[in-house]
Backbone as XML, in Angstrom:
<?xml version="1.0"?>
<chain id="A" units="angstrom">
  <residue number="1" name="MET">
    <atom name="N" x="33.856" y="194.278" z="78.998"/>
    <atom name="CA" x="34.494" y="193.110" z="79.573"/>
    <atom name="C" x="33.778" y="191.865" z="79.044"/>
  </residue>
  <residue number="2" name="PRO">
    <atom name="N" x="34.523" y="190.839" z="78.708"/>
    <atom name="CA" x="33.901" y="189.632" z="78.172"/>
    <atom name="C" x="32.975" y="188.955" z="79.184"/>
  </residue>
  <residue number="3" name="GLU">
    <atom name="N" x="31.950" y="188.344" z="78.678"/>
    <atom name="CA" x="31.028" y="187.556" z="79.509"/>
    <atom name="C" x="31.410" y="186.095" z="79.331"/>
  </residue>
  <residue number="4" name="PHE">
    <atom name="N" x="31.787" y="185.465" z="80.419"/>
    <atom name="CA" x="32.261" y="184.086" z="80.340"/>
    <atom name="C" x="31.154" y="183.120" z="80.734"/>
  </residue>
  <residue number="5" name="SER">
    <atom name="N" x="30.074" y="183.130" z="79.964"/>
    <atom name="CA" x="28.966" y="182.208" z="80.196"/>
    <atom name="C" x="28.722" y="181.409" z="78.926"/>
  </residue>
  <residue number="6" name="SER">
    <atom name="N" x="27.679" y="180.639" z="78.912"/>
    <atom name="CA" x="27.362" y="179.771" z="77.787"/>
    <atom name="C" x="27.558" y="180.506" z="76.471"/>
  </residue>
  <residue number="7" name="PRO">
    <atom name="N" x="28.172" y="179.979" z="75.460"/>
    <atom name="CA" x="28.640" y="178.617" z="75.299"/>
    <atom name="C" x="30.062" y="178.391" z="75.789"/>
  </residue>
  <residue number="8" name="PHE">
    <atom name="N" x="30.550" y="179.184" z="76.703"/>
    <atom name="CA" x="31.930" y="179.081" z="77.154"/>
    <atom name="C" x="32.023" y="178.506" z="78.565"/>
  </residue>
  <residue number="9" name="THR">
    <atom name="N" x="31.098" y="177.661" z="78.950"/>
    <atom name="CA" x="31.144" y="177.047" z="80.267"/>
    <atom name="C" x="31.986" y="175.785" z="80.211"/>
  </residue>
  <residue number="10" name="VAL">
    <atom name="N" x="32.121" y="175.132" z="81.336"/>
    <atom name="CA" x="32.968" y="173.941" z="81.410"/>
    <atom name="C" x="32.466" y="172.853" z="80.466"/>
  </residue>
  <residue number="11" name="LYS">
    <atom name="N" x="31.167" y="172.629" z="80.449"/>
    <atom name="CA" x="30.617" y="171.630" z="79.524"/>
    <atom name="C" x="30.552" y="172.198" z="78.123"/>
  </residue>
  <residue number="12" name="LYS">
    <atom name="N" x="30.864" y="171.355" z="77.153"/>
    <atom name="CA" x="30.715" y="171.835" z="75.782"/>
    <atom name="C" x="29.239" y="171.869" z="75.416"/>
  </residue>
  <residue number="13" name="SER">
    <atom name="N" x="28.910" y="172.716" z="74.465"/>
    <atom name="CA" x="27.535" y="172.894" z="74.032"/>
    <atom name="C" x="27.029" y="171.640" z="73.333"/>
  </residue>
  <residue number="14" name="ASP">
    <atom name="N" x="25.718" y="171.490" z="73.306"/>
    <atom name="CA" x="25.105" y="170.362" z="72.600"/>
    <atom name="C" x="25.160" y="170.537" z="71.087"/>
  </residue>
  <residue number="15" name="ARG">
    <atom name="N" x="25.517" y="171.720" z="70.660"/>
    <atom name="CA" x="25.598" y="171.975" z="69.217"/>
    <atom name="C" x="26.884" y="172.731" z="68.909"/>
  </residue>
  <residue number="16" name="LYS">
    <atom name="N" x="27.261" y="172.712" z="67.662"/>
    <atom name="CA" x="28.445" y="173.446" z="67.220"/>
    <atom name="C" x="28.083" y="174.921" z="67.051"/>
  </residue>
  <residue number="17" name="LEU">
    <atom name="N" x="29.066" y="175.786" z="67.235"/>
    <atom name="CA" x="28.858" y="177.209" z="67.027"/>
    <atom name="C" x="28.646" y="177.501" z="65.549"/>
  </residue>
  <residue number="18" name="THR">
    <atom name="N" x="27.781" y="178.454" z="65.269"/>
    <atom name="CA" x="27.672" y="178.936" z="63.895"/>
    <atom name="C" x="28.914" y="179.772" z="63.601"/>
  </residue>
  <residue number="19" name="ARG">
    <atom name="N" x="29.119" y="180.082" z="62.346"/>
    <atom name="CA" x="30.279" y="180.911" z="61.983"/>
    <atom name="C" x="30.223" y="182.255" z="62.701"/>
  </residue>
  <residue number="20" name="GLU">
    <atom name="N" x="29.044" y="182.872" z="62.746"/>
    <atom name="CA" x="28.904" y="184.169" z="63.424"/>
    <atom name="C" x="29.169" y="184.039" z="64.921"/>
  </residue>
  <residue number="21" name="GLU">
    <atom name="N" x="28.703" y="182.973" z="65.543"/>
    <atom name="CA" x="28.976" y="182.754" z="66.963"/>
    <atom name="C" x="30.465" y="182.546" z="67.206"/>
  </residue>
  <residue number="22" name="LEU">
    <atom name="N" x="31.117" y="181.832" z="66.305"/>
    <atom name="CA" x="32.558" y="181.615" z="66.420"/>
    <atom name="C" x="33.309" y="182.944" z="66.316"/>
  </residue>
  <residue number="23" name="ILE">
    <atom name="N" x="32.912" y="183.772" z="65.374"/>
    <atom name="CA" x="33.541" y="185.086" z="65.206"/>
    <atom name="C" x="33.373" y="185.918" z="66.470"/>
  </residue>
  <residue number="24" name="ARG">
    <atom name="N" x="32.164" y="185.936" z="67.039"/>
    <atom name="CA" x="31.937" y="186.674" z="68.292"/>
    <atom name="C" x="32.764" y="186.088" z="69.427"/>
  </residue>
  <residue number="25" name="ALA">
    <atom name="N" x="32.872" y="184.769" z="69.478"/>
    <atom name="CA" x="33.672" y="184.116" z="70.519"/>
    <atom name="C" x="35.135" y="184.526" z="70.406"/>
  </residue>
  <residue number="26" name="ILE">
    <atom name="N" x="35.654" y="184.590" z="69.187"/>
    <atom name="CA" x="37.045" y="185.008" z="68.977"/>
    <atom name="C" x="37.230" y="186.442" z="69.448"/>
  </residue>
  <residue number="27" name="ARG">
    <atom name="N" x="36.260" y="187.322" z="69.173"/>
    <atom name="CA" x="36.355" y="188.705" z="69.661"/>
    <atom name="C" x="36.413" y="188.733" z="71.184"/>
  </residue>
  <residue number="28" name="PHE">
    <atom name="N" x="35.597" y="187.912" z="71.843"/>
    <atom name="CA" x="35.637" y="187.824" z="73.304"/>
    <atom name="C" x="37.008" y="187.349" z="73.770"/>
  </residue>
  <residue number="29" name="MET">
    <atom name="N" x="37.581" y="186.384" z="73.069"/>
    <atom name="CA" x="38.895" y="185.857" z="73.432"/>
    <atom name="C" x="39.962" y="186.936" z="73.305"/>
  </residue>
  <residue number="30" name="ILE">
    <atom name="N" x="39.865" y="187.756" z="72.272"/>
    <atom name="CA" x="40.806" y="188.865" z="72.105"/>
    <atom name="C" x="40.670" y="189.827" z="73.283"/>
  </residue>
  <residue number="31" name="ALA">
    <atom name="N" x="39.430" y="190.154" z="73.641"/>
    <atom name="CA" x="39.196" y="191.048" z="74.775"/>
    <atom name="C" x="39.757" y="190.455" z="76.062"/>
  </residue>
  <residue number="32" name="ALA">
    <atom name="N" x="39.599" y="189.154" z="76.236"/>
    <atom name="CA" x="40.115" y="188.488" z="77.436"/>
    <atom name="C" x="41.644" y="188.555" z="77.485"/>
  </residue>
  <residue number="33" name="GLU">
    <atom name="N" x="42.289" y="188.416" z="76.338"/>
    <atom name="CA" x="43.750" y="188.513" z="76.296"/>
    <atom name="C" x="44.198" y="189.917" z="76.695"/>
  </residue>
  <residue number="34" name="TYR">
    <atom name="N" x="43.535" y="190.943" z="76.154"/>
    <atom name="CA" x="43.898" y="192.316" z="76.515"/>
    <atom name="C" x="43.645" y="192.590" z="77.990"/>
  </residue>
  <residue number="35" name="GLU">
    <atom name="N" x="42.575" y="192.036" z="78.519"/>
    <atom name="CA" x="42.283" y="192.195" z="79.941"/>
    <atom name="C" x="43.382" y="191.534" z="80.785"/>
  </residue>
  <residue number="36" name="ALA">
    <atom name="N" x="43.820" y="190.368" z="80.383"/>
    <atom name="CA" x="44.889" y="189.671" z="81.107"/>
    <atom name="C" x="46.192" y="190.462" z="81.032"/>
  </residue>
  <residue number="37" name="ILE">
    <atom name="N" x="46.510" y="191.014" z="79.867"/>
    <atom name="CA" x="47.719" y="191.830" z="79.721"/>
    <atom name="C" x="47.685" y="192.987" z="80.714"/>
  </residue>
  <residue number="38" name="GLN">
    <atom name="N" x="46.560" y="193.659" z="80.774"/>
    <atom name="CA" x="46.415" y="194.799" z="81.680"/>
    <atom name="C" x="46.623" y="194.369" z="83.128"/>
  </residue>
  <residue number="39" name="LEU">
    <atom name="N" x="46.006" y="193.268" z="83.514"/>
    <atom name="CA" x="46.111" y="192.770" z="84.890"/>
    <atom name="C" x="47.555" y="192.426" z="85.236"/>
  </residue>
  <residue number="40" name="TYR">
    <atom name="N" x="48.235" y="191.704" z="84.357"/>
    <atom name="CA" x="49.602" y="191.279" z="84.627"/>
    <atom name="C" x="50.563" y="192.473" z="84.677"/>
  </residue>
  <residue number="41" name="GLN">
    <atom name="N" x="50.393" y="193.414" z="83.747"/>
    <atom name="CA" x="51.278" y="194.576" z="83.745"/>
    <atom name="C" x="51.040" y="195.456" z="84.970"/>
  </residue>
  <residue number="42" name="GLN">
    <atom name="N" x="49.783" y="195.669" z="85.334"/>
    <atom name="CA" x="49.484" y="196.482" z="86.518"/>
    <atom name="C" x="50.050" y="195.832" z="87.773"/>
  </residue>
  <residue number="43" name="THR">
    <atom name="N" x="49.919" y="194.529" z="87.874"/>
    <atom name="CA" x="50.445" y="193.831" z="89.044"/>
    <atom name="C" x="51.963" y="193.932" z="89.087"/>
  </residue>
  <residue number="44" name="ALA">
    <atom name="N" x="52.613" y="193.767" z="87.938"/>
    <atom name="CA" x="54.075" y="193.884" z="87.887"/>
    <atom name="C" x="54.531" y="195.279" z="88.298"/>
  </residue>
  <residue number="45" name="GLU">
    <atom name="N" x="53.791" y="196.283" z="87.863"/>
    <atom name="CA" x="54.141" y="197.669" z="88.197"/>
    <atom name="C" x="53.823" y="198.011" z="89.650"/>
  </residue>
  <residue number="46" name="SER">
    <atom name="N" x="53.058" y="197.170" z="90.314"/>
    <atom name="CA" x="52.607" y="197.445" z="91.682"/>
    <atom name="C" x="53.400" y="196.690" z="92.735"/>
  </residue>
  <residue number="47" name="THR">
    <atom name="N" x="54.485" y="196.048" z="92.330"/>
    <atom name="CA" x="55.306" y="195.313" z="93.294"/>
    <atom name="C" x="56.777" y="195.637" z="93.091"/>
  </residue>
  <residue number="48" name="ASP">
    <atom name="N" x="57.537" y="195.472" z="94.147"/>
    <atom name="CA" x="58.988" y="195.638" z="94.061"/>
    <atom name="C" x="59.703" y="194.292" z="93.922"/>
  </residue>
  <residue number="49" name="ASP">
    <atom name="N" x="58.930" y="193.210" z="93.930"/>
    <atom name="CA" x="59.521" y="191.874" z="93.830"/>
    <atom name="C" x="59.981" y="191.647" z="92.392"/>
  </residue>
  <residue number="50" name="LYS">
    <atom name="N" x="61.289" y="191.578" z="92.203"/>
    <atom name="CA" x="61.876" y="191.474" z="90.857"/>
    <atom name="C" x="61.468" y="190.201" z="90.133"/>
  </residue>
  <residue number="51" name="LEU">
    <atom name="N" x="61.431" y="189.083" z="90.860"/>
    <atom name="CA" x="61.039" y="187.824" z="90.225"/>
    <atom name="C" x="59.586" y="187.888" z="89.751"/>
  </residue>
  <residue number="52" name="ALA">
    <atom name="N" x="58.708" y="188.370" z="90.619"/>
    <atom name="CA" x="57.298" y="188.492" z="90.239"/>
    <atom name="C" x="57.147" y="189.414" z="89.042"/>
  </residue>
  <residue number="53" name="GLN">
    <atom name="N" x="57.872" y="190.523" z="89.035"/>
    <atom name="CA" x="57.808" y="191.448" z="87.897"/>
    <atom name="C" x="58.212" y="190.761" z="86.603"/>
  </residue>
  <residue number="54" name="GLU">
    <atom name="N" x="59.320" y="190.047" z="86.657"/>
    <atom name="CA" x="59.833" y="189.396" z="85.447"/>
    <atom name="C" x="58.848" y="188.344" z="84.928"/>
  </residue>
  <residue number="55" name="VAL">
    <atom name="N" x="58.317" y="187.526" z="85.833"/>
    <atom name="CA" x="57.374" y="186.482" z="85.428"/>
    <atom name="C" x="56.099" y="187.109" z="84.868"/>
  </residue>
  <residue number="56" name="LEU">
    <atom name="N" x="55.569" y="188.120" z="85.548"/>
    <atom name="CA" x="54.318" y="188.749" z="85.110"/>
    <atom name="C" x="54.468" y="189.430" z="83.758"/>
  </residue>
  <residue number="57" name="ILE">
    <atom name="N" x="55.590" y="190.112" z="83.539"/>
    <atom name="CA" x="55.810" y="190.766" z="82.241"/>
    <atom name="C" x="55.981" y="189.722" z="81.143"/>
  </residue>
  <residue number="58" name="ASP">
    <atom name="N" x="56.673" y="188.620" z="81.450"/>
    <atom name="CA" x="56.824" y="187.538" z="80.478"/>
    <atom name="C" x="55.461" y="186.965" z="80.084"/>
  </residue>
  <residue number="59" name="ILE">
    <atom name="N" x="54.608" y="186.749" z="81.075"/>
    <atom name="CA" x="53.276" y="186.210" z="80.790"/>
    <atom name="C" x="52.445" y="187.232" z="80.010"/>
  </residue>
  <residue number="60" name="ALA">
    <atom name="N" x="52.550" y="188.510" z="80.367"/>
    <atom name="CA" x="51.826" y="189.555" z="79.631"/>
    <atom name="C" x="52.230" y="189.546" z="78.159"/>
  </residue>
  <residue number="61" name="ASN">
    <atom name="N" x="53.520" y="189.386" z="77.911"/>
    <atom name="CA" x="53.993" y="189.348" z="76.520"/>
    <atom name="C" x="53.463" y="188.116" z="75.782"/>
  </residue>
  <residue number="62" name="GLU">
    <atom name="N" x="53.350" y="186.996" z="76.486"/>
    <atom name="CA" x="52.763" y="185.799" z="75.869"/>
    <atom name="C" x="51.300" y="186.047" z="75.510"/>
  </residue>
  <residue number="63" name="GLU">
    <atom name="N" x="50.597" y="186.778" z="76.359"/>
    <atom name="CA" x="49.188" y="187.102" z="76.073"/>
    <atom name="C" x="49.086" y="187.985" z="74.832"/>
  </residue>
  <residue number="64" name="LYS">
    <atom name="N" x="50.065" y="188.863" z="74.632"/>
    <atom name="CA" x="50.076" y="189.689" z="73.421"/>
    <atom name="C" x="50.204" y="188.806" z="72.182"/>
  </residue>
  <residue number="65" name="GLU">
    <atom name="N" x="51.034" y="187.767" z="72.284"/>
    <atom name="CA" x="51.147" y="186.818" z="71.165"/>
    <atom name="C" x="49.811" y="186.127" z="70.920"/>
  </residue>
  <residue number="66" name="HIS">
    <atom name="N" x="49.139" y="185.730" z="71.992"/>
    <atom name="CA" x="47.828" y="185.084" z="71.851"/>
    <atom name="C" x="46.846" y="186.029" z="71.164"/>
  </residue>
  <residue number="67" name="ALA">
    <atom name="N" x="46.861" y="187.293" z="71.574"/>
    <atom name="CA" x="45.968" y="188.274" z="70.949"/>
    <atom name="C" x="46.252" y="188.352" z="69.449"/>
  </residue>
  <residue number="68" name="GLY">
    <atom name="N" x="47.531" y="188.347" z="69.090"/>
    <atom name="CA" x="47.899" y="188.373" z="67.678"/>
    <atom name="C" x="47.404" y="187.151" z="66.930"/>
  </residue>
  <residue number="69" name="GLU">
    <atom name="N" x="47.487" y="185.997" z="67.570"/>
    <atom name="CA" x="46.987" y="184.763" z="66.943"/>
    <atom name="C" x="45.472" y="184.837" z="66.735"/>
  </residue>
  <residue number="70" name="PHE">
    <atom name="N" x="44.774" y="185.312" z="67.746"/>
    <atom name="CA" x="43.319" y="185.426" z="67.625"/>
    <atom name="C" x="42.933" y="186.459" z="66.572"/>
  </residue>
  <residue number="71" name="LEU">
    <atom name="N" x="43.674" y="187.578" z="66.513"/>
    <atom name="CA" x="43.381" y="188.588" z="65.494"/>
    <atom name="C" x="43.577" y="188.023" z="64.091"/>
  </residue>
  <residue number="72" name="ARG">
    <atom name="N" x="44.652" y="187.251" z="63.918"/>
    <atom name="CA" x="44.888" y="186.644" z="62.603"/>
    <atom name="C" x="43.771" y="185.675" z="62.243"/>
  </residue>
  <residue number="73" name="LEU">
    <atom name="N" x="43.346" y="184.877" z="63.228"/>
    <atom name="CA" x="42.245" y="183.949" z="63.004"/>
    <atom name="C" x="40.966" y="184.703" z="62.662"/>
  </residue>
  <residue number="74" name="LEU">
    <atom name="N" x="40.708" y="185.779" z="63.392"/>
    <atom name="CA" x="39.517" y="186.586" z="63.129"/>
    <atom name="C" x="39.540" y="187.136" z="61.708"/>
  </residue>
  <residue number="75" name="HIS">
    <atom name="N" x="40.705" y="187.606" z="61.266"/>
    <atom name="CA" x="40.804" y="188.133" z="59.906"/>
    <atom name="C" x="40.547" y="187.046" z="58.856"/>
  </residue>
  <residue number="76" name="GLU">
    <atom name="N" x="40.918" y="185.831" z="59.179"/>
    <atom name="CA" x="40.668" y="184.718" z="58.248"/>
    <atom name="C" x="39.186" y="184.353" z="58.227"/>
  </residue>
  <residue number="77" name="LEU">
    <atom name="N" x="38.564" y="184.337" z="59.404"/>
    <atom name="CA" x="37.151" y="183.956" z="59.498"/>
    <atom name="C" x="36.222" y="185.040" z="58.963"/>
  </residue>
  <residue number="78" name="ASP">
    <atom name="N" x="36.630" y="186.301" z="59.131"/>
    <atom name="CA" x="35.793" y="187.428" z="58.706"/>
    <atom name="C" x="36.672" y="188.483" z="58.040"/>
  </residue>
  <residue number="79" name="PRO">
    <atom name="N" x="37.013" y="188.265" z="56.766"/>
    <atom name="CA" x="37.919" y="189.194" z="56.074"/>
    <atom name="C" x="37.426" y="190.642" z="56.077"/>
  </residue>
  <residue number="80" name="GLU">
    <atom name="N" x="36.119" y="190.835" z="56.120"/>
    <atom name="CA" x="35.567" y="192.197" z="56.127"/>
    <atom name="C" x="35.968" y="192.961" z="57.393"/>
  </residue>
  <residue number="81" name="GLU">
    <atom name="N" x="36.184" y="192.252" z="58.481"/>
    <atom name="CA" x="36.587" y="192.871" z="59.751"/>
    <atom name="C" x="37.861" y="193.696" z="59.557"/>
  </residue>
  <residue number="82" name="ASN">
    <atom name="N" x="38.789" y="193.160" z="58.788"/>
    <atom name="CA" x="40.053" y="193.846" z="58.562"/>
    <atom name="C" x="39.853" y="195.180" z="57.855"/>
  </residue>
  <residue number="83" name="THR">
    <atom name="N" x="38.803" y="195.296" z="57.057"/>
    <atom name="CA" x="38.497" y="196.550" z="56.372"/>
    <atom name="C" x="38.270" y="197.667" z="57.386"/>
  </residue>
  <residue number="84" name="PHE">
    <atom name="N" x="37.554" y="197.364" z="58.450"/>
    <atom name="CA" x="37.286" y="198.364" z="59.479"/>
    <atom name="C" x="38.571" y="198.769" z="60.201"/>
  </residue>
  <residue number="85" name="TYR">
    <atom name="N" x="39.423" y="197.798" z="60.493"/>
    <atom name="CA" x="40.697" y="198.109" z="61.134"/>
    <atom name="C" x="41.548" y="198.991" z="60.232"/>
  </residue>
  <residue number="86" name="ARG">
    <atom name="N" x="41.570" y="198.669" z="58.954"/>
    <atom name="CA" x="42.355" y="199.433" z="57.991"/>
    <atom name="C" x="41.841" y="200.873" z="57.909"/>
  </residue>
  <residue number="87" name="GLU">
    <atom name="N" x="40.515" y="201.038" z="57.892"/>
    <atom name="CA" x="39.930" y="202.383" z="57.835"/>
    <atom name="C" x="40.295" y="203.178" z="59.079"/>
  </residue>
  <residue number="88" name="GLY">
    <atom name="N" x="40.234" y="202.560" z="60.231"/>
    <atom name="CA" x="40.616" y="203.233" z="61.469"/>
    <atom name="C" x="42.084" y="203.601" z="61.473"/>
  </residue>
  <residue number="89" name="TYR">
    <atom name="N" x="42.919" y="202.709" z="60.988"/>
    <atom name="CA" x="44.362" y="202.941" z="60.894"/>
    <atom name="C" x="44.628" y="204.153" z="60.013"/>
  </residue>
  <residue number="90" name="GLU">
    <atom name="N" x="43.951" y="204.196" z="58.864"/>
    <atom name="CA" x="44.150" y="205.304" z="57.931"/>
    <atom name="C" x="43.683" y="206.624" z="58.528"/>
  </residue>
  <residue number="91" name="GLU">
    <atom name="N" x="42.596" y="206.622" z="59.291"/>
    <atom name="CA" x="42.117" y="207.840" z="59.940"/>
    <atom name="C" x="43.171" y="208.384" z="60.909"/>
  </residue>
  <residue number="92" name="VAL">
    <atom name="N" x="43.777" y="207.501" z="61.673"/>
    <atom name="CA" x="44.809" y="207.944" z="62.616"/>
    <atom name="C" x="46.039" y="208.426" z="61.853"/>
  </residue>
  <residue number="93" name="GLU">
    <atom name="N" x="46.400" y="207.757" z="60.758"/>
    <atom name="CA" x="47.529" y="208.206" z="59.946"/>
    <atom name="C" x="47.307" y="209.630" z="59.449"/>
  </residue>
  <residue number="94" name="GLU">
    <atom name="N" x="46.085" y="209.940" z="59.022"/>
    <atom name="CA" x="45.756" y="211.303" z="58.559"/>
    <atom name="C" x="45.926" y="212.299" z="59.705"/>
  </residue>
  <residue number="95" name="MET">
    <atom name="N" x="45.495" y="211.946" z="60.893"/>
    <atom name="CA" x="45.635" y="212.821" z="62.047"/>
    <atom name="C" x="47.100" y="213.036" z="62.392"/>
  </residue>
  <residue number="96" name="ILE">
    <atom name="N" x="47.887" y="211.986" z="62.339"/>
    <atom name="CA" x="49.328" y="212.091" z="62.619"/>
    <atom name="C" x="49.977" y="213.035" z="61.620"/>
  </residue>
  <residue number="97" name="THR">
    <atom name="N" x="49.658" y="212.867" z="60.347"/>
    <atom name="CA" x="50.213" y="213.723" z="59.297"/>
    <atom name="C" x="49.826" y="215.175" z="59.532"/>
  </residue>
  <residue number="98" name="ARG">
    <atom name="N" x="48.574" y="215.411" z="59.879"/>
    <atom name="CA" x="48.089" y="216.771" z="60.117"/>
    <atom name="C" x="48.786" y="217.405" z="61.322"/>
  </residue>
  <residue number="99" name="ILE">
    <atom name="N" x="48.942" y="216.663" z="62.387"/>
    <atom name="CA" x="49.540" y="217.188" z="63.605"/>
    <atom name="C" x="51.034" y="217.433" z="63.445"/>
  </residue>
  <residue number="100" name="LYS">
    <atom name="N" x="51.716" y="216.611" z="62.661"/>
    <atom name="CA" x="53.165" y="216.739" z="62.497"/>
    <atom name="C" x="53.554" y="217.846" z="61.526"/>
  </residue>
  <residue number="101" name="LYS">
    <atom name="N" x="52.578" y="218.475" z="60.858"/>
    <atom name="CA" x="52.892" y="219.545" z="59.901"/>
    <atom name="C" x="53.318" y="220.790" z="60.628"/>
  </residue>
</chain>
């Protein structure tokens, strides 16, 4: 779970983030978006109120867009990060191929 403390407090920091700190901050932001998606979807699934369900699912979908924006930014800031995602993707593809045989 993300830690929402310095340098992410209400006051801005006295210094600018380094590139590595920015990259870590973006990862935290991605985690926060996924956490919000989970919360909104669970709440929608836990009520019979149709309006609340519709609003919560709409907001959850917006958070998915935010996650996509942050992921794209992360890939731009740290192109090597995408290499790890690609390797993981390929590993799962191999497993899918093996299981479907």
